[in-house]
N, C-alpha and C positions, 0 to 999 in steps of 0.2 A: 715380262709381259703385264699387260691389266687383264683382269675378270671381267669378260663380257657374257652378257645374255644372249646366246645365240637359241634359234630353231632349228631344230635337226629333222629333216623328214626322210623317210623312205616308205618303200612298199614290200606288204608282207608276201609269203607265198603263194597267196590266195588273191593278189593284186589290189588288195584294199591301204592306201595311202595312210600312215599313222603320222604323227608331229609332235614332239615333245621340246619345251622348253629347259636348257640347261646351264650352268653357267662354267666358261671354260678360258683357258688364256692361250691357247693356240686351236688352230681346225682340226688335228688330226684328235685334241683331247676332248672337243666338242663331238667329234664322232663315235670318239670311244663311250660319253657318258651316253649320248645320245642313243647308239646300240645298245647300250646294258639295259640302259631305261625301258626301252621297246621289248627287248625282249624278255625281259621280267613283267610287263603288260599283260593281263590277263585277256584283253580283248582284241590283241594283238594275235593275230598265228605264226608261224615259225618266220624271223626274219633270216633270209638267205646268207650264203656268202657270195665269195668272186665275183659275180656279176651285178648283185644288187647295189643300185646306187642310192647313194647318202648324200643329201641337199642340206648343206649347213648355211644359216641366212644370219652373219652376224648383226644386232640389234644394237645403236647405237646408245648411249644413254637415252632414255625417253624423258621432255620436258613437256611439263604442261602447265599452261597459263591461261589466268580468267581476267576478263577486261569485259566491265561494263559497257553497253551498247551506250549509254549516252554519255561516259568517258570518249571511247572511240570515234563516236561522233562530233564532240567537241574537236579532238585533235584533228579531225577529218576538214573542219569548218576554220580553222585556225590556219595562220599565213605559214606556210613551209617556212622553216630557216636554211634552208639551200637550195640551189635548182634540181638536185635529186631528190628533194622530199616533196618540191612541188612536184613534179614530174609524176612520185608516187601517189599524192594524193588525187590527182588529175584521174589516174588509172583507177584508182578507188572509186572515183564518180564514178567514171563508165563504167565501171564494173557493176553498181550497185542500180545503176539506171536501165539495166537490161531486166 
């Protein structure tokens, strides 16, 4: 399995929710790493057992793109190369006109 970044959250015995990011290859590994980190955290009260619910959110690889507005506007004003691209550009025009 591939290593994924996961956000692990649970409430301490005082009802305060805590969240930590960990790297894990499975759900249970993420839960274990998250619980270990939260149990070691100075700011968290005791993390309970049995009835304590742990939430694991798996983050997909984050991708960031940077586009200059002038490049975007040039693309928007150019002719679409397919019906799908023309429809997309039409929706973008509508979105920007509101």
